N, C-alpha and C positions, 0 to 999 in steps of 0.2 A: 226681956220678956216682950213678945209681940202682942199688941192690943189692937183691936179694931172695933169699929161700929159699922152698922149696916143700916141704911135707910133706903127702902125702895122708892123710886120716883118714876113717874111716867116718862117714857122716852119713845121717840120714833125709831124706825129701823136704822137710819143713818147714825143716830146718837148711840143706839145699842151696839152696833158694830164697831163704831169708833172706840167706845169705852171698853168693851170686852176683848176686842182683838189686841189691844195694847196689854192685856193681862195674859195673853197666850205666851207660854214659855215652854220651849222644848229644846233640850240640850243637843238633840240629834237633828235639828231642823235642816242642817246642811245636807244630810242624806236625802231629804226630800227635794230641796231646792236644786241640788246639783244633778238630779236624775229625772225629775218629772218633766214632761213635755219634750223629751228628746227620744231618739231612737231607743227602743226597748231592747237593749242588748242583755245578755245573760247577767252580767255584773250589775247593770242598772236595776234590773228586776230584783235581784237579791238585795241590793242596797235599799230599794223602795220597801221591800217587805221587812227588812230589818228595822227601818224607820217605823213602819206600821206596827211591828211587834213591840217596839220600845226597848228591845235588848237584842244582842246577837242571836241569830237563829240557831236553834238546836239542830242536831243532825237530822232528826225526823222532820222538823219544819223545813229545813233546806230541801230534803227529798220531796216533800209535799209541794213546795214552790216549783221545783224542777219539773215534777210530773204534771201538775195541774195548770201551770201557767207558762213556764219557759218552753217546755217541749210541745206546747199546744199553740204557740204564737201564730202558726200558719193557719189555724182555724179562723182567725180574724179576716183573712184575705177573702173568704167567700161571703162575708157579711157585707150588705150594702153600707155605704157611708153614713146613712141616716138610720142605722139600726136602733131599735128600741132597747131599753134596759131589759125588758122581758125576753126579747129574742137573744140578746147577748148572754144573759144569765142562763137561758135554756141551753145555749151552745156550750158554755163553760159551767157544767152542772156538778162539778166536784171541787173540793178544796175548802169547804166551809163558807157559809153565807157572807160573813164580813170580809173575808179575803177575796171572795169572788166579786163583791161589790167594789172593793178597793181596786181590783184588776180592771173593772169597768171604768173607774175613775182614771187609772193610769193610761188606759187606751184612748179615752176622750175626756180629758179633765175639764174642758170648757163646757161640756154638756152634762156631765155627771159628777156631783159633789161626793165628798167622803161621807160615809154613814157609819156610825159606831155608837157605842153605849152613851157617850157623852153628848153627842149632837141629838140623839134620840131623846135623852132626858131633857135637854134644853127645849126641843120642839114641843114635847108634851106639856112642859110648864108654860111656855109662851102661849100655846094654843088654848089650854084649858085649866091652867093652874094645877095640873095633875102631877102627882108624885108617881111617875111611871118609869119603870126600867124596861130595857129592851128585852124582847122575848128570848127565851132560851132555845126556841125551835127555829131551825134554819128557814123553813118555808114561811113562817110568820115574819121573820126578819126581812126576807126578800119582799113579801107582800107589803109590809109596812114601809119599807124603803120606796117601793115603786108607787104605791097608792097614797101614802101620806107624806113621806119626807121629800120626795122630788117636787111635788106641788108646793109644799111649805117653803122649801129652799128657793123656788122660783119667785116667791114674793119678794125676794131680795135681789131680783135681777138687775136692778139699777146700781148695785154695789159690786165691787170686785169680788168674785167668787171665793178666792183664797182668804180674803179678809173676813168674809162671812163664815167660812169654815172655821177659822181661828176663833172668831167671836163665839160661835155656838159651842165649840169644843171647850173653850175656857169657861163659859157660863155653865155648861152642863157639868163640868168637873167641879166647879165651885159649889154648885148647889147639892151635889151628892152627899158630902159629909154633913153639911148643915141640915139638909132635909132628914137625914137619918138620925142625927142627934137632937135636933130641935124642930120637929115637924110643923109646929105652929109659928116658927120664926118667919118663914117666908109665906106670905099669903098673897094670892093673886089680887092686885089692886082692882077695886070696883071701877067699872066704867061709868062715866058721867053722862 
């Protein structure tokens, strides 16, 4: 039987990232590590989306990746090097918000972090102690990513971005079942 206790303590950003990034666990992490930051070949893109999906891609998801990202790689060539998230996502306007945002990360991982339900949940809790899930609407997901998440993630700019991604993902995944089963268990610590 696995037993645990939980005691919230105040931590700075570095302590938070160190603690939670060590709790990140993904059996498919090699798919990400072996393909990110390299030339975006067809196979690497499929592997990255399999990693993002968490399981092998169904035939319909493979077709969507092919149509929305692989076949449209040349659309990036006409974008300036310092393109904004808004401009990029307007150019790649099909394929679902989270997968489009992930494509943005794949194309410029040093500028644009991964955004999904877990990091959204972590951000909402850290910012306001809110029990908030990601929107079901694509437009709202994109707006939230650009207007809230990117500035929030930038507050960790002095820490390796991948470690921040792992920490926020692990924390957001951790609080989901606890918040849904015991909503008063985790309360935002009062500031002094």
